[in-house]
N, C-alpha and C positions, 0 to 999 in steps of 0.2 A: 364541492365538499365530498359528495358521494363518489366522485371519480378518484379523489385522493385516497379515500378509505379502500376502494376496490383495488387500487394500485398497491397499497400497503399490504393487503391480504395476498395478492398475487406474488409480491416480493417475498413474503414469508413462506408461502407454499413452494415457490421455486427454490428458495434457499434450503428448505427441508428436502426437496427432491435431489438437489445437487449433493447434499450431505449423505443421503441414503445411497446414491449411486457411488460415491467415493468409498463408503463403508463396504458396499458389495464388492467393488473391485479389490479392495484390500483383503477381504475374506477369501476371494477367489485365488489370490496369490498365495495366501497361507495354506489353503487346501491343496493347491498344486504342489507347493514345497513339501508338505506333509506326505502326499502321495508318492512323490519322487523319492523322498528319504526312505519310505517304507519299502519301495521297490529295491533300492540299493541294499538295505539291510537284509531283505529276503534273499536277494541274489547272493550276497556274501555268505549267508548261512547255508544256502544250497551248495555253493562252491565247496565249503568246508565239509559238508555231509557227503559229497560225491568225490572228494579228493583221493580217497583210498588210503589216507594216512590218519593216524590218531593225533589230533592237535596237542601241542605242548601247552601246559598251563602258563598263564601270564597274559600280558596285554600287548597287542599289536595295533598299529595305526597304518592307515593307507588312504589312498584317494581313488575315486571312481568318477568317470565323466558320464554324465547323462543329460540329455537335452541341451547340449552345448555349454554346460557348466560343470566345474569341478566341485565334487562333494568330498567331505572328509569323514572317514569311518574309524571307529575304534572297536576292537573285539577284546573281550575279557573272557578267558577260558579258565574254568575252575573244575576241580575234582568234585565228584558227588559220591554218595555212599556206594553206588554200583561201580566197580572198577572198570566195567566195559562201557561206561558213558562219561562224557564230559559236558558240563553246562557251558553254553556260549551266550554271552550278552553282547549285543551289537548296538552301538550308538552312531547316529549319522548327524553331521552338522554341515551347514553351508560354509562356515569359517572355522578353521582349525582351532582358533582361540576362543570360540563362543563357549559361554558357560553352560548353557542348557542345550541338549540335543533336540533336533527337530523330531526325530523318531528313535525309539528304542524297542528292540525285540529280544526275546530270549528263546533259546532252543537247545537241542541236544545233538551231539555227534556220537555215534556208537563206534566201537572199536572195529577196524576193518576185518579182523579175523572173525569177529562175530557175524558180520555181513556174509562172508564167504561160507561160514558154517550153515547159516540159514538158507542161503540160495542153493547149496549143494544137496539139500534133502529132496527126495522125490516128491 
């Protein structure tokens, strides 16, 4: 009888360990996806800031490949009170049809003429 109770306890403990390991692996995958999506969004914003052109307002979509997978981004460019700035919101998804983005960042792009005026000063 004692052996059966011990085996039952061991079975419950092993089941809990397997469940915890599965949850940990799932969380690691989500963290990896979130990190990659943030890299893609940050790269997209940096590209826009360094392009040397003032982005048009509106929405654009595109794809980026990272770590052997295709990711889908959407940029939304809006006017702000300062005419020399544009607000950029970038969303990244694994699937183009996904409702919720994995990562979203916001940033600003300044007018290229403003950049050249600031860098031309001694």
